[in-house]
C-alpha positions in Angstrom: -39.2 25.3 64.6 -35.9 23.6 64.0 -37.5 21.3 61.5 -38.9 24.2 59.5 -35.6 26.1 59.4 -33.8 23.0 58.3 -36.3 22.2 55.7 -36.0 25.8 54.2 -32.3 25.5 54.2 -32.5 22.2 52.3 -34.8 23.7 49.7 -32.6 26.7 49.2 -29.5 24.4 48.8 -31.2 22.3 46.2 -32.3 25.4 44.3 -28.7 26.7 44.2 -27.5 23.3 43.0 -30.1 23.3 40.2 -29.3 26.8 39.2 -25.6 25.9 39.0 -26.3 23.0 36.7 -28.5 25.2 34.6 -25.7 27.8 34.3 -23.2 25.1 33.3 -25.6 23.7 30.6 -26.3 27.2 29.2 -22.6 27.9 29.1 -21.9 24.7 27.2 -24.6 25.4 24.7 -23.2 28.9 24.2 -19.7 27.5 23.7 -20.9 24.9 21.1 -22.9 27.6 19.2 -19.9 29.9 19.3 -17.7 27.1 17.9 -20.3 26.4 15.1 -20.5 30.1 14.2 -16.7 30.3 14.2 -16.4 27.3 11.9 -19.1 28.6 9.6 -17.3 31.9 9.4 -14.0 30.1 8.6 -15.5 27.9 5.9 -17.9 30.3 4.3 -16.0 33.6 4.6 -12.4 33.4 5.8 -11.3 30.1 3.9 -14.0 30.1 1.3 -11.8 29.8 -1.7 -9.6 27.1 -0.1 -12.6 24.8 0.5 -14.1 25.6 -2.8 -10.9 24.4 -4.5 -11.0 21.2 -2.4 -14.6 20.6 -3.4 -13.8 21.1 -7.0 -10.8 18.8 -6.8 -12.8 16.0 -5.1 -15.4 16.2 -7.9 -12.9 15.8 -10.7 -13.1 12.4 -12.4 -9.6 11.2 -13.1 -8.7 8.8 -15.9 -5.4 7.1 -15.9 -3.5 6.1 -19.1 -3.3 2.4 -19.8 0.4 1.6 -20.3 3.6 3.4 -19.5 7.1 2.2 -20.5 9.1 0.7 -17.7 12.6 1.9 -16.7 15.6 0.7 -18.7 18.2 -1.7 -17.3 22.0 -1.1 -17.8 25.1 -3.0 -16.9 27.9 -1.4 -14.8 29.5 0.1 -18.0 26.2 1.6 -19.1 25.6 -1.0 -21.8 21.8 -1.1 -22.3 20.5 -4.5 -21.4 16.7 -4.1 -21.3 14.7 -1.5 -23.3 11.1 -1.0 -24.3 9.6 -1.5 -27.7 6.2 -0.3 -28.7 3.8 -3.1 -29.9 0.5 -2.4 -31.6 -2.2 -4.6 -30.2 -5.9 -5.4 -30.7 -7.7 -5.1 -27.4 -11.2 -5.6 -26.1 -12.9 -4.0 -23.1 -16.5 -4.9 -22.2 -18.6 -1.7 -22.3 -22.1 -1.2 -21.1 -24.8 -3.4 -22.8 -22.2 -5.7 -24.4 -23.9 -9.0 -25.1 -22.7 -12.4 -26.1 -24.2 -11.7 -29.5 -21.9 -8.7 -29.8 -18.9 -10.8 -29.0 -19.8 -13.4 -31.5 -20.2 -10.7 -34.1 -16.7 -9.4 -33.3 -15.4 -13.0 -33.6 -16.9 -13.5 -37.0 -15.4 -10.2 -38.3 -12.0 -10.8 -36.8 -11.8 -14.3 -38.0 -12.1 -13.2 -41.6 -9.8 -10.2 -41.4 -6.9 -10.9 -39.1 -4.4 -13.8 -38.9 -5.2 -16.0 -35.9 -2.7 -18.5 -34.4 -5.0 -21.0 -32.6 -2.3 -23.7 -32.1 -2.5 -23.3 -28.3 -6.3 -23.7 -28.1 -7.3 -26.3 -25.5 -10.0 -29.0 -25.7 -11.9 -27.3 -22.9 -12.0 -24.0 -24.9 -13.5 -26.0 -27.9 -16.1 -27.5 -25.7 -17.1 -24.1 -24.2 -17.5 -22.6 -27.6 -19.5 -25.5 -29.0 -21.8 -25.4 -25.9 -22.3 -21.7 -26.4 -23.6 -22.3 -29.9 -25.6 -25.4 -29.1 -26.6 -25.0 -25.5 -30.2 -26.1 -25.8 -29.3 -29.3 -27.6 -26.6 -30.2 -25.0 -28.9 -29.3 -22.1 -31.3 -31.9 -23.5 -28.7 -34.6 -23.0 -28.7 -34.2 -19.2 -30.8 -37.0 -17.7 -33.2 -36.7 -14.8 -30.8 -38.2 -12.2 -28.2 -35.6 -13.1 -30.8 -32.8 -12.9 -31.9 -33.9 -9.5 -28.3 -34.0 -8.2 -28.0 -30.4 -9.2 -31.3 -29.4 -7.7 -30.5 -31.2 -4.5 -27.1 -29.3 -4.5 -25.2 -32.6 -4.5 -23.1 -31.1 -7.2 -22.0 -27.5 -7.7 -23.1 -25.2 -10.6 -19.5 -25.5 -11.9 -19.6 -29.3 -11.8 -23.0 -29.2 -13.5 -21.6 -27.0 -16.2 -18.6 -29.3 -16.8 -21.0 -32.3 -16.9 -22.8 -30.6 -19.8 -19.5 -30.0 -21.6 -18.7 -33.7 -21.3 -21.9 -34.5 -23.2 -20.2 -33.1 -26.3 -18.9 -35.9 -28.5 -15.4 -36.0 -30.1 -17.0 -36.0 -33.5 -18.8 -32.7 -32.7 -15.5 -31.2 -31.4 -13.7 -32.0 -34.6 -16.2 -29.7 -36.4 -15.5 -26.7 -34.2 -13.8 -23.8 -35.8 -10.6 -23.6 -33.7 -9.9 -20.0 -34.6 -13.3 -18.8 -33.4 -13.1 -20.9 -30.3 -9.7 -19.4 -29.5 -11.0 -15.9 -30.1 -13.9 -16.6 -27.8 -11.4 -17.7 -25.1 -9.4 -14.5 -25.5 -12.5 -12.4 -25.2 -13.5 -14.0 -21.9 -10.3 -14.9 -20.1 -9.2 -13.2 -16.9 -11.3 -10.7 -15.0 -14.7 -9.9 -16.4 -14.3 -6.1 -16.9 -10.6 -5.9 -17.5 -9.1 -5.1 -20.8 -8.2 -8.3 -22.9 -5.4 -8.5 -25.4 -6.7 -10.2 -28.5 -3.5 -10.0 -30.6 -0.1 -8.4 -30.3 2.3 -7.3 -33.0 -0.5 -6.7 -35.6 0.4 -5.9 -39.1 -0.2 -2.5 -40.9 -3.1 -4.1 -42.8 -4.7 -5.4 -39.6 -4.2 -2.1 -37.9 -5.8 -0.2 -40.7 -8.8 -2.6 -40.8 -9.5 -2.2 -37.0 -9.4 1.6 -37.3 -11.7 1.7 -40.3 -14.2 -0.7 -38.7 -14.3 0.3 -35.1 -18.0 1.2 -35.3 -18.8 -2.4 -36.2 -16.6 -3.9 -33.5 -18.1 -3.3 -30.1 -15.5 -2.8 -27.4 -12.6 -3.4 -29.8 -9.7 -0.9 -30.1 -6.1 -0.7 -31.1 -3.4 0.4 -28.6 0.3 0.8 -28.4 1.6 -1.5 -25.7 5.1 -1.7 -24.4 7.1 -4.9 -24.4 10.5 -5.6 -23.0 13.4 -5.9 -25.5 16.6 -7.8 -24.4 19.6 -6.5 -26.3 21.9 -9.3 -25.2 19.5 -12.1 -26.0 19.7 -14.9 -23.4 22.8 -13.6 -21.7 21.9 -13.0 -18.0 18.3 -13.4 -19.1 16.9 -15.5 -16.2 18.1 -13.1 -13.5 16.8 -10.0 -15.3 13.4 -11.5 -14.6 10.0 -11.3 -16.4 6.9 -9.1 -16.3 3.3 -10.2 -16.7 2.2 -10.6 -20.3 0.2 -7.8 -21.9 -2.9 -10.1 -21.9 -2.8 -11.2 -18.3 -2.2 -8.1 -16.1 -1.9 -8.6 -12.4 -1.4 -12.2 -11.2 -4.5 -13.4 -9.3 -2.5 -14.6 -6.3 -1.0 -11.1 -5.9 -4.0 -9.1 -7.0 -5.0 -7.7 -3.6 -1.4 -6.7 -2.8 -1.0 -4.6 -5.9 -4.5 -3.1 -5.9 -3.7 -1.8 -2.4 -0.7 -0.1 -3.9 -2.8 1.7 -6.5 -2.3 -0.6 -9.4 -5.0 -1.4 -11.9 -6.1 -4.9 -12.8 -4.5 -4.8 -16.3 -1.2 -3.3 -15.1 1.9 -5.2 -15.9 4.3 -6.0 -13.0 7.6 -7.7 -12.5 7.0 -11.3 -11.5 10.6 -12.7 -11.0 14.1 -11.8 -10.0 15.3 -8.2 -10.7 12.1 -7.1 -12.5 10.2 -8.1 -9.4 12.9 -7.0 -6.9 12.9 -3.5 -8.3 9.3 -3.2 -9.5 8.9 0.0 -7.3 11.8 1.7 -9.3 11.1 0.3 -12.8 7.3 0.9 -12.8 6.3 4.1 -14.6 3.8 6.7 -13.6 0.7 6.9 -15.7 -0.6 10.0 -17.4 -3.6 11.4 -15.4 -6.5 12.9 -17.4 -9.4 15.0 -16.1 -12.8 14.1 -17.5 -14.5 17.4 -18.5 -18.3 18.0 -18.5 -18.4 17.7 -22.2 -16.7 14.3 -22.0 -13.5 15.6 -23.4 -10.2 15.0 -21.6 -7.6 17.4 -20.2 -4.1 16.3 -18.9 -3.7 16.8 -15.2 -0.2 15.2 -15.0 2.0 13.9 -17.7 3.0 10.2 -17.5 6.7 9.4 -16.8 8.7 6.3 -17.7 10.0 4.3 -14.8 13.4 4.9 -13.3 16.4 3.4 -15.0 18.6 1.1 -13.0 22.3 0.3 -13.5 23.5 -3.1 -12.4 26.8 -4.2 -11.0 27.0 -6.9 -13.7 29.6 -6.6 -16.4 27.6 -8.0 -19.4 30.7 -8.7 -21.5 32.3 -10.7 -18.6 28.9 -12.4 -18.0 28.7 -13.4 -21.7 32.2 -14.9 -21.6 31.5 -16.8 -18.4 28.3 -18.3 -19.8 30.1 -19.4 -23.0 32.9 -21.0 -21.0 30.4 -22.9 -18.8 28.5 -24.1 -21.8 31.7 -25.4 -23.6 33.2 -27.0 -20.5 29.9 -28.6 -19.3 29.3 -30.2 -22.7 33.0 -31.3 -23.0 33.0 -32.9 -19.6 29.7 -34.7 -20.3 30.7 -36.0 -23.7 34.4 -36.7 -23.3 35.3 -37.2 -19.6 35.0 -40.5 -17.8 32.9 -41.1 -14.8 30.5 -38.2 -15.3 27.4 -40.3 -15.3 25.6 -38.0 -12.8 27.4 -34.7 -13.5 24.8 -32.2 -14.7 26.4 -28.7 -14.7 28.6 -26.1 -13.0 28.2 -22.6 -11.5 30.3 -19.4 -11.3 29.9 -16.3 -9.2 32.3 -13.3 -9.4 32.2 -10.5 -6.9 34.1 -7.3 -5.9 34.9 -8.3 -2.3 35.3 -4.7 -1.0 31.8 -3.6 -2.1 29.7 -6.7 -2.4 29.0 -6.0 -6.1 28.3 -9.0 -8.3 30.2 -8.9 -11.6 29.0 -12.2 -13.1 26.4 -14.8 -12.0 25.8 -17.9 -14.0 24.9 -21.6 -13.6 24.6 -23.8 -16.7 23.1 -27.2 -16.3 22.0 -30.1 -18.4 18.3 -30.9 -18.8 17.6 -34.5 -19.7 14.9 -35.6 -22.1 14.9 -39.4 -22.2 18.4 -40.2 -23.5 19.1 -36.7 -24.8 20.1 -33.6 -23.0 20.2 -29.9 -23.6 21.8 -26.9 -21.8 19.7 -24.5 -19.8 20.3 -21.5 -17.6 19.9 -22.5 -14.0 21.1 -19.3 -12.4 18.2 -19.2 -10.0 19.7 -22.2 -8.2 22.6 -19.9 -7.0 20.2 -18.4 -4.5 18.0 -21.3 -3.5 19.8 -24.6 -4.2 22.3 -25.5 -1.4 25.4 -27.6 -2.0 27.9 -29.6 0.1 30.9 -27.3 0.1 33.8 -29.6 1.3 37.2 -28.2 2.2 36.7 -24.7 0.9 35.2 -23.9 4.4 38.4 -24.6 6.2 39.2 -20.9 6.5 36.2 -20.6 8.7 37.0 -23.8 10.6 40.5 -22.6 11.4 39.0 -19.4 12.7 37.0 -21.4 15.2 40.3 -23.0 16.4 41.9 -19.5 16.8 38.8 -17.9 18.5 38.5 -20.7 21.1 42.3 -20.7 21.8 42.4 -24.3 20.8 45.3 -23.4 18.4 47.4 -20.4 17.7 49.6 -19.3 14.9 52.2 -22.0 14.4 50.5 -24.8 16.4 51.7 -28.2 15.0 49.8 -31.5 14.8 50.5 -34.8 13.3 48.1 -35.6 10.4 46.7 -39.0 11.3 43.5 -40.9 11.0 40.9 -40.4 13.8 38.9 -43.4 15.2 35.7 -42.8 17.0 33.8 -45.6 18.7 31.4 -47.4 16.4 32.5 -45.4 13.4 35.0 -45.9 10.5 38.3 -44.2 10.4 38.3 -40.5 9.5 41.4 -39.6 7.5 42.8 -36.9 5.3 43.0 -37.3 1.5 46.6 -38.5 1.8 48.4 -40.6 4.5 51.7 -38.8 4.0 51.0 -35.3 5.2 53.1 -35.7 8.3 53.4 -32.9 11.0 51.7 -29.7 9.9 51.3 -26.2 11.4 48.1 -24.3 11.0 49.1 -22.7 7.7 50.3 -25.9 6.1 47.1 -27.6 7.3 45.2 -25.3 5.0 47.8 -25.4 2.3 47.6 -29.3 2.1 43.9 -29.4 3.1 44.4 -31.6 6.2 41.2 -33.1 7.5 43.0 -34.5 10.5 44.0 -31.1 11.7 40.4 -29.9 11.6 39.2 -33.1 13.3 41.6 -32.5 16.3 40.4 -28.9 16.7 36.8 -30.1 16.6 37.4 -32.9 19.1 39.0 -30.5 21.6 36.1 -28.1 21.4 33.6 -30.9 21.7 35.3 -32.4 24.8 35.4 -29.0 26.5 32.0 -27.8 25.5 29.9 -30.7 24.3 26.5 -29.1 24.5 27.5 -25.9 22.7 30.1 -27.1 20.3 27.9 -26.9 17.2 26.8 -23.4 18.2 30.4 -22.3 18.5 31.2 -23.5 15.0 28.0 -22.1 13.4 28.4 -18.7 15.0 31.8 -18.3 13.4 30.6 -19.7 10.1 27.6 -17.3 10.2 30.0 -14.3 10.5 31.6 -15.3 7.2 28.2 -15.6 5.6 27.8 -19.4 5.8 24.4 -20.6 7.1 22.8 -17.2 7.0 21.2 -15.3 4.2 23.5 -13.1 2.2 20.8 -10.4 1.9 21.3 -10.4 -1.8 18.8 -8.2 -3.6 16.8 -11.1 -5.1 13.4 -12.6 -4.0 13.2 -16.0 -2.4 16.7 -16.5 -1.1 17.2 -19.9 0.6 18.9 -20.3 4.0 20.5 -23.7 3.1 20.2 -26.9 5.1 21.1 -27.1 8.8 21.8 -30.5 10.3 19.7 -31.4 13.4 21.8 -34.1 15.1 24.8 -33.0 17.2 26.9 -36.2 17.5 30.7 -35.9 17.9 31.4 -37.5 14.5 29.0 -35.1 12.8 31.0 -32.1 14.3 34.1 -33.5 12.7 32.2 -33.7 9.4 31.0 -30.2 9.9 34.5 -28.9 10.3 35.5 -30.1 6.8 32.3 -28.9 5.1 30.5 -32.3 5.1 27.4 -31.6 7.2 25.5 -28.3 6.8 24.9 -27.2 3.2 25.1 -23.7 1.8 23.9 -21.8 -1.2 26.4 -20.6 -3.8 25.7 -17.0 -2.9 26.5 -17.8 0.8 29.8 -19.3 -0.4 30.5 -16.2 -2.5 29.8 -14.1 0.6 32.3 -16.3 2.5 35.3 -16.0 0.1 34.5 -12.2 -0.3 34.7 -11.8 3.4 38.1 -13.5 3.6 39.3 -11.4 0.6 38.3 -8.2 2.4 40.1 -9.1 5.6 37.0 -10.1 7.6 34.6 -7.4 6.4 31.3 -9.0 5.2 29.5 -6.8 2.7 26.0 -7.3 1.4 26.0 -8.9 -2.0 24.0 -6.8 -4.5 23.1 -6.3 -8.2 21.9 -2.7 -8.0 24.7 -0.1 -8.6 22.8 3.1 -9.5 19.3 4.5 -9.9 18.9 7.0 -12.7 16.1 9.4 -13.6 14.2 8.5 -16.8 15.5 10.4 -19.8 13.4 11.8 -22.7 15.8 10.5 -25.3 18.0 7.4 -25.9 20.6 8.7 -23.5 20.9 7.4 -19.9 19.2 9.8 -17.4 20.9 11.8 -14.7 22.0 9.9 -11.6 19.5 9.8 -8.8 21.2 7.6 -6.3 24.4 5.6 -6.0 24.2 2.4 -4.0 26.9 2.4 -1.3 28.5 -0.8 0.1 26.6 -2.1 3.1 28.8 -3.7 5.8 26.8 -6.4 7.4 29.5 -7.4 10.0 33.2 -7.8 10.7 34.4 -11.2 11.7 35.0 -11.2 15.4 38.5 -12.5 15.2 41.9 -10.8 15.8 43.3 -9.4 12.5 46.5 -11.4 12.8 44.5 -14.6 12.6 42.5 -13.4 9.6 45.7 -12.4 7.8 47.2 -15.9 8.7 44.2 -17.5 6.9 44.7 -15.2 3.9 48.4 -16.1 3.8 47.6 -19.8 3.9 45.2 -19.3 1.0 48.1 -17.9 -1.0 50.1 -21.0 -0.2 47.3 -23.2 -1.5 47.8 -21.7 -4.9 51.4 -23.1 -5.0 50.2 -26.7 -4.2 46.7 -28.1 -4.5 45.3 -25.0 -6.1 48.1 -24.4 -8.6 46.8 -23.2 -11.9 43.2 -22.7 -10.8 43.4 -18.9 -11.3 45.2 -19.0 -14.6 47.6 -16.2 -15.3 46.5 -14.0 -12.4 49.4 -12.6 -10.4 49.6 -13.4 -6.7 46.3 -15.3 -6.3 44.8 -16.8 -3.2 42.2 -19.6 -2.9 41.0 -22.9 -1.6 40.0 -26.1 -3.4 37.4 -28.4 -2.0 36.2 -32.0 -2.6 33.0 -33.2 -1.0 31.2 -36.5 -0.7 27.8 -35.8 -2.1 24.6 -37.7 -3.0 22.1 -37.7 -5.8 18.5 -38.7 -6.3 18.7 -40.1 -9.8 15.0 -41.2 -10.2 13.3 -38.2 -8.6 11.6 -40.2 -5.8 13.0 -38.1 -3.0 15.4 -40.8 -1.9 19.2 -40.7 -2.3 20.3 -43.3 -4.8 24.0 -42.8 -5.5 27.1 -41.4 -3.8 29.1 -38.9 -5.8 32.0 -36.5 -5.4 31.6 -32.8 -5.9 34.3 -30.2 -6.7 34.6 -26.6 -5.5 37.0 -23.7 -5.7 37.0 -20.3 -4.1 39.6 -17.7 -4.7 40.6 -14.0 -5.2 43.3 -12.0 -6.8 45.6 -10.2 -6.3 45.9 -11.5 -2.7 47.3 -8.2 -1.3 44.6 -6.0 -2.9 41.8 -8.2 -4.3 40.0 -6.9 -7.4 37.6 -9.8 -7.6 36.6 -13.0 -5.8 35.6 -16.2 -7.5 33.4 -19.2 -6.8 33.3 -22.2 -9.1 31.1 -25.2 -8.2 30.7 -28.5 -10.0 28.5 -31.0 -8.2 28.6 -34.7 -8.9 31.6 -34.7 -11.1 32.5 -38.3 -10.1 30.5 -41.4 -9.6 32.6 -42.8 -6.7 31.9 -46.5 -7.3 32.9 -46.5 -11.0 36.5 -45.4 -10.8 38.9 -43.1 -9.1 39.1 -40.8 -12.1 37.6 -37.3 -11.5 36.8 -34.9 -14.3 38.9 -31.7 -14.3 35.9 -29.6 -15.4 36.0 -27.5 -12.2 39.7 -26.7 -12.7 39.2 -25.9 -16.4 36.3 -23.5 -15.8 38.1 -21.8 -12.9 41.3 -21.3 -15.0 39.5 -20.0 -18.1 37.2 -17.7 -16.1 40.0 -16.3 -14.1 42.0 -15.4 -17.2 38.9 -13.8 -18.7 38.4 -11.7 -15.6 42.0 -10.7 -15.7 41.7 -9.7 -19.3 38.5 -7.7 -19.0 39.1 -6.0 -15.6 42.8 -5.2 -15.9 
């Protein structure tokens, strides 16, 4: 009886559980159907017109215009530096069913009706064109062994093709029409379906011919393309940068990057320096067309020229600086003694309280056998480190103050230092006597810096280099300046940490720094320990519809990177010492400027004269850093002249660095006053 009752209870319990599951499933189904009905109501009735518009929009075929003018570039005084000029060009774009026969027909017509400059055609292009016309004959020159190598995949299809090209004789090549071969190359270079530029700057006659014969020229058209126009010629030309040519479009190595950003294969982009740095501002927005059902076009959105940018550069000052450099570099090379390995000088001028760059130039000599010519080497200012020498003693003295090794007024005897197993380390003169901290900078005492470094090394051997580098970094030495240019170098940092090398470091003879880092250093001293980011961009302007500059969109404010972690009285002591330098070793370096401050530097340097990667000769390099007026600096200056003296020849040192500094300082004073 108990079993029967228990059995019935179990059955009833299972039935209840099954019923509960069924109710849950039915409820879920009802909820799902309710949600579907609600969504159908929303889409088909409530939001019908909204979704209809979205569908129509998604079905629109958009066509983008081919070329839009880039933004203009101005200097700080709104002198136009870079503009756009329209250039009529013959272009070719492969359309459906375009055959090689069509291309050859185009070539024959163009050859006889437009001027072709085929001077740059390469031998490989000639071989390709000859093979195209005589492929069966050339294929017959391939022997069985070569055919078997290809069939067995011992050589690639590309190698097999090049093997065929090599079967063409020089005599056969001499008979190839170079103009046609060059045209064939232009029709096929780059990406298969991208637009190719066949010729830029076409004449009125050539333009008219293409328009009249478009029906005979498959895929050929005439377009207005935009080229950059440089109103100041080669002045500041390198740093303005370049864009891809109208015939190349995106660079292959950066294709994926730009395609992800919405660029087309034939779009032109900035590839160097400021054009590349500010590509996102200078690039225009293309006109967007809607392709209608009748194959006509309607404008959806009008194209816009890129933003204009205003630079911090004063182009008139820049031009004067470049001219001074060219004159003095040539004069030193041709007329000064002992300049065997001197090959150029550099200048950077900044506004220390904002980080703005007013002038930026490096003029060097390029050797061609026994002759040389001048060239703009301004890119070296961001990626070619130099040995600074004594100009860094402001930072070195800061280490002494920060570690309490010295204080204001601490006196030391200037004397040679002897380390075990090393030659004597001395100052430039043996008659400097007893010096305090300010006089040590004034007379550029090496001994004073050596004694500070020895004390720090003895107290904290393992961390001594870090102590120095931390302070130097705060001034901008040994760290990136954050300048708004691509590919800035960090300089070279020594690996060894010997005591003698720390002494060398303290006088600027170990780690090397880029010129922009040195500019950051002197600007930081000039601004009482405030290190501002160096920059070229001053303003962003909206594109205008006429020749006037557009309305201001954004003004670039100074960016304070850091303040030197040193009591202000010590920083002011260094600044005071820099003014005293200008009454002694630095006298005349800043020309007629009133109340200048600065520091000279001479560094032992080395040069690889045969390009084998090994140091061949020891040289001396000259440097100067300064600012004026010292109480309220309007500008800071860096002048660098590496390898001005070949040490083993004589003691004479070319005054080229002094001459450049004096002339440039006077020109700044004249232009900026």
